[in-house]
C-alpha angles and dihedrals in degrees: 000000000000117000089224143030115262116183095207125123123214088256090054091050092049090052094046091048089057092048094038091067091063103023115073117222128204115195114192125183137178114235093220097045108142094179095059106017115235091238090057093048091045090055092058100077096050088049091054092044091051085060094048097264115133113221134177113212126205125183124202118207114219094015121124127190095316145071128274132196089245090056093047090050090051092048091050092051092043091054093046091051091053093046091051093049091050096053 
């Protein structure tokens, strides 16, 4: 049984699997998020990887269900690294 609810059908997962091999995904999650518990967010990337979708995960200590400057800086560098490697 999955630890969390995922509203994806088998068709959705097949489509995502084909795109996931060429589309990088960054999954960020605050460790003190009380809206979407950290354990639930942390379970997402392994679920995607089980279906052939590559996913980078980054946890943020002290962050709740919001954004931080640290997260935005990491996102920026993550995007730039992927753009450089694709050119």
